[in-house]
N, CA, C and O of each residue as an XYZ file, in Angstrom:
512
protein
N     273.090    -37.114    266.793
C     272.305    -37.287    265.594
C     273.027    -38.226    264.631
O     274.214    -38.056    264.350
N     272.316    -39.188    264.145
C     272.887    -40.095    263.141
C     272.796    -39.469    261.747
O     271.878    -38.708    261.442
N     273.771    -39.813    260.924
C     273.781    -39.410    259.522
C     273.727    -40.684    258.697
O     274.403    -41.665    259.006
N     272.922    -40.662    257.650
C     272.783    -41.801    256.744
C     273.394    -41.410    255.414
O     273.168    -40.300    254.931
N     274.164    -42.306    254.818
C     274.739    -42.067    253.492
C     274.102    -43.019    252.498
O     273.817    -44.175    252.812
N     273.885    -42.510    251.289
C     273.246    -43.272    250.225
C     274.193    -43.316    249.028
O     274.586    -42.279    248.495
N     274.550    -44.526    248.615
C     275.334    -44.742    247.394
C     274.349    -45.265    246.352
O     274.061    -46.461    246.307
N     273.833    -44.361    245.510
C     272.775    -44.694    244.563
C     273.301    -45.556    243.422
O     274.390    -45.330    242.894
N     272.502    -46.540    243.062
C     272.751    -47.347    241.881
C     271.416    -47.742    241.267
O     270.408    -47.817    241.970
N     271.401    -47.990    239.992
C     270.158    -48.369    239.318
C     269.620    -49.713    239.816
O     268.407    -49.924    239.839
N     270.508    -50.614    240.212
C     270.080    -51.937    240.696
C     270.114    -52.035    242.212
O     269.216    -52.618    242.820
N     271.145    -51.468    242.821
C     271.312    -51.551    244.267
C     271.680    -50.179    244.823
O     272.356    -49.378    244.178
N     271.206    -49.939    246.052
C     271.515    -48.693    246.747
C     272.192    -49.060    248.063
O     271.606    -49.738    248.908
N     273.419    -48.610    248.225
C     274.156    -48.865    249.454
C     273.792    -47.850    250.512
O     273.682    -46.655    250.238
N     273.606    -48.344    251.733
C     273.244    -47.501    252.864
C     274.304    -47.672    253.951
O     274.690    -48.790    254.293
N     274.763    -46.545    254.485
C     275.677    -46.546    255.625
C     275.099    -45.616    256.682
O     274.355    -44.685    256.373
N     275.450    -45.881    257.923
C     274.998    -45.058    259.043
C     276.193    -44.604    259.863
O     277.243    -45.246    259.878
N     276.007    -43.491    260.539
C     276.998    -43.088    261.533
C     276.483    -43.507    262.898
O     275.311    -43.848    263.057
N     277.367    -43.477    263.875
C     276.925    -43.652    265.262
C     276.182    -42.381    265.667
O     276.157    -41.411    264.908
N     275.584    -42.378    266.842
C     274.790    -41.221    267.278
C     275.625    -39.959    267.440
O     275.109    -38.852    267.292
N     276.893    -40.113    267.739
C     277.767    -38.950    267.888
C     278.331    -38.437    266.578
O     279.009    -37.411    266.557
N     278.063    -39.130    265.494
C     278.558    -38.699    264.192
C     280.052    -38.863    264.021
O     280.681    -38.102    263.286
N     280.634    -39.860    264.700
C     282.086    -40.048    264.631
C     282.485    -41.246    263.778
O     283.544    -41.225    263.150
N     281.662    -42.284    263.743
C     282.023    -43.541    263.070
C     280.984    -43.859    262.007
O     279.782    -43.722    262.235
N     281.458    -44.283    260.851
C     280.573    -44.707    259.759
C     280.703    -46.208    259.571
O     281.802    -46.758    259.637
N     279.574    -46.869    259.335
C     279.623    -48.307    259.080
C     278.595    -48.701    258.020
O     277.520    -48.107    257.936
N     278.938    -49.716    257.208
C     277.976    -50.200    256.209
C     276.745    -50.735    256.931
O     276.873    -51.423    257.943
N     275.576    -50.434    256.431
C     274.357    -50.874    257.097
C     273.559    -51.877    256.270
O     273.208    -52.948    256.764
N     273.273    -51.541    255.025
C     272.359    -52.376    254.250
C     272.498    -52.053    252.769
O     272.948    -50.972    252.391
N     272.104    -53.007    251.946
C     271.968    -52.774    250.510
C     270.497    -52.946    250.169
O     269.883    -53.962    250.496
N     269.946    -51.948    249.514
C     268.549    -51.992    249.087
C     268.513    -52.374    247.616
O     269.157    -51.737    246.783
N     267.756    -53.416    247.302
C     267.542    -53.750    245.896
C     266.584    -52.704    245.343
O     265.467    -52.558    245.839
N     267.017    -51.977    244.319
C     266.210    -50.882    243.785
C     265.223    -51.388    242.746
O     265.594    -51.701    241.614
N     263.965    -51.462    243.146
C     262.887    -51.839    242.238
C     262.328    -50.583    241.578
O     262.051    -50.562    240.378
N     262.168    -49.541    242.383
C     261.708    -48.239    241.901
C     262.211    -47.182    242.876
O     262.570    -47.492    244.012
N     262.232    -45.937    242.425
C     262.621    -44.853    243.326
C     261.672    -44.792    244.514
O     262.109    -44.631    245.654
N     260.383    -44.917    244.253
C     259.378    -44.807    245.313
C     259.629    -45.825    246.419
O     259.610    -45.482    247.601
N     259.866    -47.085    246.032
C     260.101    -48.126    247.044
C     261.427    -47.916    247.762
O     261.518    -48.129    248.971
N     262.446    -47.504    247.036
C     263.754    -47.258    247.665
C     263.664    -46.115    248.665
O     264.222    -46.196    249.759
N     262.967    -45.056    248.294
C     262.837    -43.910    249.191
C     262.005    -44.279    250.411
O     262.297    -43.826    251.518
N     260.976    -45.095    250.223
C     260.180    -45.550    251.376
C     261.051    -46.338    252.349
O     260.910    -46.188    253.562
N     261.944    -47.169    251.837
C     262.850    -47.943    252.698
C     263.848    -47.023    253.397
O     264.137    -47.209    254.579
N     264.373    -46.040    252.682
C     265.289    -45.082    253.293
C     264.573    -44.299    254.388
O     265.139    -44.070    255.456
N     263.351    -43.894    254.135
C     262.570    -43.160    255.136
C     262.323    -44.020    256.376
O     262.396    -43.522    257.499
N     262.032    -45.304    256.179
C     261.824    -46.224    257.305
C     263.086    -46.322    258.153
O     263.018    -46.245    259.380
N     264.228    -46.490    257.510
C     265.500    -46.585    258.230
C     265.754    -45.292    259.008
O     266.177    -45.333    260.163
N     265.496    -44.151    258.378
C     265.711    -42.859    259.033
C     264.862    -42.737    260.297
O     265.345    -42.273    261.331
N     263.605    -43.151    260.213
C     262.729    -43.085    261.396
C     263.228    -44.019    262.486
O     263.332    -43.624    263.647
N     263.540    -45.266    262.113
C     263.965    -46.267    263.101
C     265.286    -45.906    263.769
O     265.469    -46.174    264.957
N     266.197    -45.309    263.035
C     267.549    -45.052    263.543
C     267.758    -43.614    264.008
O     268.853    -43.274    264.458
N     266.748    -42.771    263.912
C     266.888    -41.394    264.361
C     267.844    -40.575    263.522
O     268.664    -39.825    264.052
N     267.738    -40.718    262.217
C     268.628    -40.010    261.296
C     268.180    -38.559    261.156
O     266.995    -38.278    260.979
N     269.144    -37.640    261.237
C     268.851    -36.221    261.105
C     269.390    -35.596    259.835
O     269.057    -34.455    259.513
N     270.227    -36.337    259.103
C     270.803    -35.809    257.866
C     271.125    -36.976    256.943
O     271.516    -38.052    257.396
N     270.956    -36.751    255.648
C     271.285    -37.757    254.628
C     272.357    -37.171    253.719
O     272.266    -36.021    253.288
N     273.369    -37.978    253.436
C     274.409    -37.640    252.472
C     274.174    -38.525    251.254
O     274.216    -39.751    251.356
N     273.927    -37.906    250.106
C     273.673    -38.644    248.868
C     274.873    -38.511    247.961
O     275.241    -37.412    247.547
N     275.480    -39.645    247.657
C     276.636    -39.641    246.770
C     276.238    -39.249    245.362
O     275.265    -39.763    244.811
N     277.000    -38.334    244.787
C     276.734    -37.869    243.431
C     277.998    -38.058    242.601
O     278.975    -37.332    242.786
N     277.987    -39.020    241.693
C     279.187    -39.299    240.906
C     279.335    -38.340    239.728
O     278.400    -38.133    238.954
N     280.490    -37.778    239.614
C     280.839    -36.954    238.462
C     281.930    -37.679    237.691
O     282.525    -38.630    238.199
N     282.193    -37.241    236.478
C     283.294    -37.820    235.716
C     284.605    -37.440    236.397
O     284.626    -36.579    237.277
N     285.689    -38.078    235.994
C     286.986    -37.762    236.591
C     287.366    -36.299    236.382
O     288.167    -35.750    237.138
N     286.793    -35.668    235.358
C     287.055    -34.247    235.108
C     286.043    -33.339    235.796
O     286.047    -32.126    235.587
N     285.163    -33.935    236.628
C     284.206    -33.138    237.380
C     282.958    -32.755    236.602
O     282.218    -31.866    237.022
N     282.714    -33.405    235.487
C     281.551    -33.101    234.650
C     280.377    -34.011    234.996
O     280.552    -35.114    235.516
N     279.162    -33.515    234.690
C     277.966    -34.338    234.862
C     277.964    -35.473    233.844
O     278.451    -35.336    232.721
N     277.397    -36.600    234.280
C     277.222    -37.755    233.407
C     275.748    -38.152    233.458
O     274.958    -37.515    234.154
N     275.378    -39.193    232.732
C     273.993    -39.681    232.772
C     273.620    -40.111    234.194
O     272.508    -39.831    234.642
N     274.518    -40.779    234.906
C     274.206    -41.226    236.269
C     274.148    -40.023    237.228
O     273.395    -40.047    238.201
N     274.932    -38.983    236.960
C     274.842    -37.768    237.774
C     273.435    -37.190    237.673
O     272.828    -36.842    238.686
N     272.925    -37.090    236.460
C     271.573    -36.559    236.253
C     270.531    -37.457    236.904
O     269.527    -36.965    237.419
N     270.752    -38.749    236.887
C     269.825    -39.704    237.517
C     269.810    -39.498    239.036
O     268.749    -39.517    239.660
N     270.993    -39.301    239.623
C     271.092    -39.050    241.068
C     270.393    -37.743    241.429
O     269.725    -37.669    242.461
N     270.534    -36.724    240.609
C     269.874    -35.448    240.880
C     268.349    -35.589    240.841
O     267.643    -34.925    241.600
N     267.850    -36.444    239.967
C     266.414    -36.743    239.932
C     265.990    -37.448    241.222
O     264.954    -37.125    241.803
N     266.799    -38.412    241.662
C     266.526    -39.136    242.904
C     266.561    -38.166    244.092
O     265.752    -38.273    245.013
N     267.496    -37.231    244.061
C     267.618    -36.221    245.121
C     266.319    -35.435    245.294
O     265.849    -35.247    246.417
N     265.743    -34.978    244.191
C     264.496    -34.198    244.271
C     263.397    -34.997    244.955
O     262.626    -34.444    245.739
N     263.316    -36.283    244.669
C     262.297    -37.139    245.282
C     262.634    -37.422    246.749
O     261.743    -37.428    247.598
N     263.900    -37.653    247.045
C     264.330    -37.982    248.404
C     264.100    -36.811    249.361
O     263.756    -37.025    250.524
N     264.281    -35.602    248.894
C     264.092    -34.426    249.755
C     262.663    -34.297    250.259
O     262.423    -33.602    251.246
N     261.718    -34.946    249.608
C     260.315    -34.861    250.008
C     260.026    -35.570    251.332
O     258.949    -35.380    251.898
N     260.966    -36.387    251.844
C     260.711    -37.062    253.116
C     260.944    -36.134    254.308
O     260.641    -36.490    255.446
N     261.482    -34.945    254.042
C     261.588    -33.949    255.095
C     262.853    -33.990    255.928
O     262.908    -33.385    256.999
N     263.871    -34.694    255.455
C     265.168    -34.727    256.140
C     266.171    -34.011    255.249
O     266.143    -34.163    254.027
N     267.056    -33.231    255.859
C     268.081    -32.506    255.116
C     268.930    -33.489    254.315
O     269.460    -34.452    254.869
N     269.059    -33.246    253.006
C     269.856    -34.103    252.128
C     270.948    -33.258    251.485
O     270.671    -32.227    250.872
N     272.193    -33.709    251.633
C     273.332    -33.031    251.023
C     273.935    -33.915    249.945
O     274.030    -35.131    250.111
N     274.340    -33.306    248.844
C     275.065    -34.047    247.807
C     276.532    -34.123    248.189
O     277.088    -33.190    248.767
N     277.155    -35.256    247.854
C     278.560    -35.457    248.188
C     279.253    -36.121    247.004
O     278.773    -37.132    246.492
N     280.368    -35.562    246.570
C     281.117    -36.114    245.438
C     281.707    -37.466    245.826
O     282.551    -37.550    246.719
N     281.265    -38.511    245.157
C     281.706    -39.859    245.521
C     282.323    -40.604    244.340
O     282.055    -41.788    244.134
N     283.139    -39.911    243.576
C     283.732    -40.512    242.381
C     284.457    -41.823    242.624
O     284.380    -42.718    241.782
N     285.148    -41.971    243.721
C     286.031    -43.131    243.911
C     285.511    -44.169    244.897
O     286.133    -45.223    245.039
N     284.409    -43.921    245.579
C     284.021    -44.787    246.687
C     283.721    -46.222    246.272
O     284.163    -47.152    246.947
N     282.989    -46.430    245.187
C     282.665    -47.798    244.773
C     283.919    -48.536    244.336
O     284.074    -49.723    244.625
N     284.807    -47.851    243.649
C     286.054    -48.486    243.213
C     286.896    -48.916    244.416
O     287.462    -50.009    244.423
N     286.976    -48.056    245.428
C     287.725    -48.401    246.642
C     287.045    -49.566    247.363
O     287.708    -50.518    247.774
N     285.728    -49.487    247.514
C     284.987    -50.528    248.237
C     285.001    -51.862    247.512
O     284.927    -52.909    248.154
N     285.095    -51.847    246.195
C     285.005    -53.093    245.427
C     286.283    -53.931    245.479
O     286.349    -54.997    244.867
N     287.280    -53.464    246.193
C     288.483    -54.281    246.358
C     288.160    -55.581    247.088
O     288.852    -56.586    246.928
N     287.100    -55.546    247.891
C     286.584    -56.765    248.522
C     285.233    -57.011    247.881
O     284.305    -56.221    248.052
N     285.120    -58.100    247.148
C     283.903    -58.344    246.376
C     282.899    -59.161    247.182
O     283.146    -60.326    247.496
N     281.780    -58.554    247.510
C     280.669    -59.269    248.123
C     279.403    -58.454    247.964
O     279.410    -57.412    247.309
N     278.341    -58.909    248.545
C     277.036    -58.268    248.400
C     276.965    -56.887    249.054
O     276.117    -56.075    248.683
N     277.831    -56.616    250.008
C     277.782    -55.346    250.738
C     278.666    -54.260    250.121
O     278.879    -53.227    250.756
N     279.181    -54.453    248.921
C     280.093    -53.481    248.324
C     279.442    -52.097    248.247
O     280.116    -51.095    248.488
N     278.168    -52.020    247.922
C     277.504    -50.721    247.817
C     277.356    -50.062    249.183
O     277.500    -48.845    249.302
N     277.072    -50.850    250.207
C     276.980    -50.306    251.568
C     278.356    -49.855    252.050
O     278.467    -48.843    252.742
N     279.416    -50.603    251.689
C     280.774    -50.187    252.057
C     281.142    -48.889    251.349
O     281.796    -48.024    251.932
N     280.719    -48.752    250.081
C     280.977    -47.504    249.353
C     280.303    -46.335    250.064
O     280.890    -45.260    250.190
N     279.076    -46.541    250.527
C     278.373    -45.497    251.277
C     279.106    -45.192    252.577
O     279.182    -44.032    252.982
N     279.647    -46.212    253.238
C     280.381    -46.011    254.490
C     281.678    -45.234    254.261
O     282.056    -44.401    255.084
N     282.349    -45.502    253.161
C     283.570    -44.760    252.831
C     283.233    -43.291    252.620
O     283.929    -42.407    253.120
N     282.161    -43.037    251.876
C     281.726    -41.669    251.631
C     281.355    -40.980    252.940
O     281.764    -39.844    253.179
N     280.587    -41.655    253.784
C     280.162    -41.071    255.056
C     281.348    -40.833    255.978
O     281.419    -39.793    256.632
N     282.276    -41.776    256.040
C     283.471    -41.593    256.867
C     284.274    -40.381    256.434
O     284.771    -39.628    257.270
N     284.401    -40.192    255.125
C     285.108    -39.033    254.593
C     284.380    -37.743    254.974
O     285.012    -36.763    255.370
N     283.068    -37.748    254.856
C     282.265    -36.575    255.241
C     282.437    -36.264    256.733
O     282.654    -35.111    257.105
N     282.342    -37.285    257.578
C     282.484    -37.074    259.024
C     283.852    -36.503    259.361
O     283.968    -35.620    260.211
N     284.887    -37.003    258.697
C     286.242    -36.497    258.923
C     286.349    -35.032    258.520
O     286.971    -34.237    259.224
N     285.746    -34.674    257.394
C     285.768    -33.273    256.967
C     285.043    -32.384    257.975
O     285.488    -31.268    258.245
N     283.945    -32.859    258.527
C     283.198    -32.079    259.511
C     284.013    -31.881    260.787
O     283.996    -30.800    261.376
N     284.733    -32.932    261.216
C     285.592    -32.807    262.406
C     286.715    -31.814    262.170
O     287.040    -31.020    263.053
N     287.305    -31.853    260.992
C     288.434    -30.968    260.679
C     288.000    -29.515    260.506
O     288.809    -28.605    260.687
N     286.740    -29.288    260.160
C     286.288    -27.916    259.928
C     285.848    -27.231    261.219
O     285.545    -26.038    261.210
N     285.809    -27.969    262.328
C     285.392    -27.367    263.617
C     286.513    -26.596    264.241
O     286.346    -26.027    265.320
């Protein structure tokens, strides 16, 4: 089963995918966010095409673990995303964009999603 990771942003949404075995994460695409509806439709299309069984949605908190305006925005997006019928888990992604932005290009958001997904996959392997 493939897992898809979403690094939400108001302008761009980074998408990463795992391999079918759930062992490797790689940057897949950046979606230009025009509206939640269009972004979710694109995520749903990718999920159908790639056989995704789970979505990891990055949820940024402050460095002290508190909710911020963007945290609340992600939670709103989460409620809409869950309507596509695929299991969606929130994942703390405070540092992923900062780590990914060390290399500046158009795929920074997708790389941030891949970092988050890779971390999640590693945690799942270690918990077995």
